[in-house]
Each structure stands twice: as structure tokens, then as C-alpha cells.
N, C-alpha and C positions, 0 to 999 in steps of 0.2 A: 686534146679534146676528150679522148677516152679516159685519161687520168682525171680530168675534171668531173666527168660524169660518174666515174667510179667513186671519187671522193665525195660527191654529192649523195650518191646511193649509200655509201658507208655512213656519212653524217646523218642521213635520214634514219637509217636503221639504229644508229647509236642513240639518236634523240628519242625514237620510239621506244627503244629498250629502257632509257633513262626515265621516260614518262611512265612506262609500265611499272618500272621498279618503284617510282615515287607513289604510284597508286597502290601498289602492294604494301608499301610501308604505311601509307595512310590507313589502309584497310586493317593491317595488323595493329596499328595504334588504336583504331576505333574499336576493334575487338578487345584489346587489352583494357581500354577505358570502360567498355561495357562490363567486362568481368570484374573490374575494380568497383564499379557502381553496384553491381549485384552483391558483391562481398560487403560493401558498405551498408547496403540495405539490410542484409542478413545480420550484420553486426548491430545495427540500430534496432532491429526487431528483437534480437537477443537481449539487448540492454533494456528495452521497454518491458519485456517479459520479466526479467530479473527485478527491475524496479517495482513492478506491480506485485510480484511475489514477496519482496522484502516488505512492502507496505502492508500487504495482507497479513503476513506473519506478525509484524509489529502490532497491527491493530487487533489481531486475535489475542495476542499476549496481553495487550492493554485491556481489552474487554474482559478477559478472564480475571485479571487482577481487580478491575473495577467491580465486577459482579461479586467477587469474593469479599471485597471490602464492604460493599453495600449489605451483604448478608450478615457479616460480622457486626456492623453498626446496628442493623435491625435487631439482631439477637441481643446485643447489649442494651439497646433502648427498651426492648421488651422486658428484660430482666429488671432494669431500673424502674420502669412503670409498674411492673408487678410488685416490686418491693414497696413503692409508694402506695399502691392500691391496698396491699395487705396492712400497711401502717395506718392508712385512713380507715380501713375496715375495723381494725383493732380499736382505734380512737372512737369511732362511732359506737361500737359495741360497749366500750367503757362508759361513754357519755350516756348511752341509753340505760345502762345498768344503774349508774349514779342517779339519773333522773327518776327511774322507777323506785329506787330506794327512797329518794326524797319525797316522791308522791305518796308512797306507802306510809312513811313517817308522818307526813303532813295530814293525810286523811285518816290514818289509823290512830294517831295520838290524840 
């Protein structure tokens, strides 16, 4: 009978120790999972920051190039329009001169 009670006490202690060990393993696993989740969140945050930074840099470069192109186009268009204006002014002046000469000849002759 003593052996039976002793074996029951030993079994009880072993089961309690195994249950406690299982709880410790679960707690360790949970802690490890939490750490991995935090690391994953940090990694995702870093990826997001890098993504936005790359987009901002690409957009800045694009905007700079686009603004430069617009300025060059505006300058070239201005030069072209200025050339046309000067040609038109020369033509008008020439026509006015010819008209004046014609009027002078017609009225003076």
C-alpha cells in the first residue's frame, strides 16, 4: 500500500512537472512568436518607408526633368514667335512704304 501511495505521489509530481514544463514551452513559444511579429512589423515599416522614399525620389527627378523640358520648349516657342513677329513687322513696314510711294506717285503726278 505504501508503494502504491508513493507511486501515486510520484506520478502526481511528474504530471505536474510535465504540465508546468508544457506551460513554460508554450510561454516561450508565445514570446518567440511575439518577437517574430514585432520584427515582421519593423521590416514592413522599413519597406514602406523605402518604398515611399523611392517614389518621392523618382517623382522629384521626373518633375525636375519635366520642368526643364517645359522651359526649353517655352524658350524655343518664344524664339520662333519672335522670328515670325519680326518678319511680319518687316513685311508690314515694306507694304506701308510701298503704299506711301504709290500714293505719293498717284497724288503727286
